[in-house]
Structure formats: C-alpha cells, structure tokens
VOGU-3710 file (C-alpha; in Angstrom, 3 decimals, decimal comma):
1> gplgsewyyg> 98,581/98,665/82,604  97,162/101,791/84,213  98,600/100,684/87,532  102,227/101,185/86,587  102,943/102,823/89,902  105,641/102,151/92,463  103,045/100,841/94,904  101,478/98,318/92,550  102,877/94,850/93,217  100,458/92,932/91,009
11> nvtrhqaeca> 99,976/89,245/91,548  101,415/88,766/95,025  99,571/86,872/97,736  98,477/88,232/101,088  101,205/86,097/102,659  103,883/87,486/100,322  102,668/91,011/101,054  102,841/90,364/104,796  106,394/89,039/104,472  107,561/91,990/102,377
21> lnergvegdf> 106,009/94,534/104,748  107,479/92,807/107,794  110,938/92,349/106,283  111,509/95,828/104,918  108,535/98,011/105,758  108,092/100,746/108,317  104,763/101,868/109,690  102,711/103,534/106,950  104,390/101,666/104,105  101,877/100,083/101,771
31> lirdsessps> 101,452/98,183/98,552  98,519/97,423/96,328  98,086/93,951/94,921  95,598/91,854/93,026  92,966/90,299/95,268  93,420/86,577/95,775  89,718/85,925/96,333  88,424/87,938/93,368  91,004/88,528/90,613  89,329/91,644/89,179
41> dfsvslkasg> 89,598/93,379/92,557  92,536/94,682/94,559  93,812/94,771/98,113  95,703/97,514/99,899  98,223/96,024/102,324  99,441/98,445/104,987  102,225/98,088/107,546  100,715/98,981/110,908  101,917/98,637/114,470  101,018/95,282/115,908
51> knkhfkvqlv> 99,307/93,819/112,880  99,321/94,659/109,200  96,011/95,672/107,654  94,478/94,610/104,368  91,702/96,572/102,687  89,561/95,337/99,819  89,162/97,581/96,775  86,487/96,544/94,306  86,596/97,647/90,695  83,007/98,272/89,578
61> dnvycigqrr> 82,324/99,906/86,196  85,816/101,460/86,165  85,289/102,936/89,623  87,460/101,899/92,567  85,267/101,259/95,612  86,649/100,963/99,131  84,117/100,853/101,942  81,581/103,522/101,035  84,058/105,661/99,095  84,428/105,805/95,316
71> fhtmdelveh> 87,444/106,894/93,270  87,988/107,193/89,537  91,590/106,039/89,710  93,731/104,102/92,130  96,016/107,161/92,273  93,117/109,247/93,606  92,395/106,583/96,209  96,022/106,512/97,328  96,295/110,314/97,496  93,051/110,528/99,494
81> ykkapiftse> 94,257/108,065/102,110  97,541/109,899/102,492  95,485/112,826/103,827  92,509/111,029/105,394  92,738/107,934/107,585  92,100/104,638/105,819  91,398/103,092/109,218  90,511/104,413/112,664  90,757/102,053/115,614  88,251/101,917/118,438
91> hgeklylvra> 90,824/103,835/120,510  90,938/106,596/117,921  94,309/105,660/116,440  94,332/106,704/112,782  96,189/104,882/110,012  97,246/106,552/106,782  98,992/105,434/103,625  102,411/107,052/103,921  104,646/105,699/101,185  105,000/102,843/98,766
101> lq> 106,963/99,923/100,136  110,509/100,296/98,813
//
C-alpha cells in the first residue's frame, strides 16, 4: 500500500512494538503500526528514555490526524516530527522521531 516505508510495520501489536524497540532500538527510533483498538487508524511507537511512547494517528477522509495537527501523508507527518517535537514533557524534555527502527 501507500505505506511501503521502512518505518511501517503493519499489523504488529503494541506489545510486539515495545519488545522490538527495547530489544534493538535506541532513543529516537520509531515505527508506525496499525492501531489495535481501531484498525483503520495507526499508532506511532517511539523509543524514549524511561518509557516508550505511543501516539494515535487517526485517518479521517484521507487526512492523517495526530493531536490537533493534520497531514496529507504519513511521510509528511514523519518528516514534521523529525524537526518538531512529537512530545514535550512537563520538564521541557522534547522527543523527536529520529529514525526508523532497523
């Protein structure tokens, strides 16, 4: 499909994503997978210090929605969050997507 990218892992569970990130990921490594709770949506799983993060991406009318942001393609979403933080902690620590989990 359109998500033929290195970061797209398809139908893997949150648990499988956690295991893969913990076994061979470094901080900033990420993958995108199908959402377990709603199959038409996606989740971004990110290796972060302390605890991995999972972000819901909803596909609405061919637009990828994450939080309040909208993107026309998953590639655009990924490129945006390589430059802008996908998460900022209460202490001001910023998390970015760095590279696809190898």
